[in-house]
C-alpha positions, 0 to 999 in steps of 0.5 A: 558271464561266459557271453561277456568273455566270448564278446571280449575275445571277439573284440581282442582278436578274431584269430583267437576265437576262430581257432576255438570254433573250428577246432574239430577232428574228422576221425579217430586220433592217431599219433606215432611220435618220436619220443627222443626229439627235443629242444634245448635252451642253453645258457647264453647271456647277452646274445639276443636282441629281440627284433625279429632278425636272425643274425644274432642266432647264427651260432645257436644250434637249431632243431629241425622239424617236419610240419604235419597237419595238427589234427591229421598228422599224415606225411602226405599232407606235410607243409610243402615249403620246408621244415621248421627250425626251432632255436631256444636259449636263456640268459638266467632271467628270460627264455628266448625262442626263434622259429624259422620257416621258409614260405613265400611272402604273404601279408594282408593288413588287418586280415590275420587269416591271410598272413602266417601265424604261429603259436607256442604251447606248453604243459602246465598241469600234470595231466595236460595232454598235447592232444585236445589242447590239455585234454579236459573232457568238460565242455564250454559250459562246464569247464572251470578251474576245478572241473579241469584242474590238472589239464592247464596248458599255456599258449602264446599266439602271434597273428601278424595281420596288424604287426609291423615287421621288426617292431615289438608286440605282446605285453604292454602297459595298457593291456597289462593295466587291465589285468589280461593277456591281450595285445590290442596292437599286434595280437601277440596274446598270452592264453591258457586252455583246458581244451580247444573249446575252453580257451581264454586270455590270461586273467579271463575265464568262466568264473570271472576276470582276475586283474592280477594277470598280464601278458608276459610275452614279447615278440617280433617277426621278419621276412628275408625278402625285406630290403629295408633294415632301418625300420618299417612304419605302418604306412609301409605296408605290405612291406614287400611284394607278395609271393617272393621266396624267402624265410619267415622269422618269429622271435619271442621272449618271456621271463623264466618265472612269472608272477602268475598265481592262477595256474595260467603260465608255465614256470621254467626251471634252470636245469629242468625240463618242460613240454612244448609244441609249436604250430604254424598257420599259413595261407596256402595258395593264398587261401585264408587259413582256418583255426584247425588248419595248422601244422605242428612240429610233432603229434605229441609234446616235445621235451624242452630242456633248460640247461644250467650255466655249467652244462655248456661251457664250450659255448663260452670258450672264448671268454673263458680262454682269455681269462685263463691266459690273463690268469696264467700271466699274472701268476707267472709275474707274481712268482718272478716278483717273489723270486726277486724279492727273496734274492734281494732280501738274502743279499741284504741280510747276508753277513759281511766278512770284513777283515779285522785290522789292529790299531797298531798296524794302521 
């Protein structure tokens, strides 16, 4: 059964298995993490269109992070083209993310390792660690949902080698109908793991497949060097000239709560907190990246705070202010109308002092 799962993963995307095979550390793990850093997702309904463009994020606060090698977070090996900005918000139903990072344009159709790639990882199980992707000590032959219970992490991985800029990828009717977290069109996959060697598409695993799973993520990508904004098609590849200076944008969304019943998806709660990590793979110097050669925003989990609707009313100041002006005017008009009505009623009901004239005096 394990062999069947491995063959399936190879078919669905070489980038997925490459990360598992080569995720090896060269020495003892060491991390000096800043426990105060965080990402906050404010309540901002009706703001974001999921298309890879960053224009509609301009008024959303971002959180800036240095990118250090995931397995050896040495500042001397920091990603040279700049920091990564992470933005997040929710609309009460879905949560949205924007990853923004500078980088010379690199794209090679069909070869994920010669294109940038990104991933989001979230803690599911109470004992799931950032280090070792959940931290379960079992190996591939012995890791199961029982032996690694409590070490589950949720991963969204987007490799853009077959993804057209500005087009939507991720969950689709074909793959979801088969009950797994794959994406045969753009390799924006929904994955869970217990450690780097025990990582599977949602719905798949060492104990067999479960047809109730699906890919709950959707996303798109863009690069600032593109001059066409009406939309690309596959024949336009490579979409821009290699080596151009610019910025990559990766935009994603997922429901706050999913239908998962297998402990393979993180569940977000409004007013609550989750733990997140963000990773970037980049073909530095034009060389293909390898699975463990990725950068991350921190060497430990980063807090992701899901704000409630009442906690950021300043962000909704404009519509609130307009409502207040209209309400005040209506109140003033009502008071004036009431005063006029009272005055008219008084005039009508006031007794008339008409003098009495005897008949004989007429």
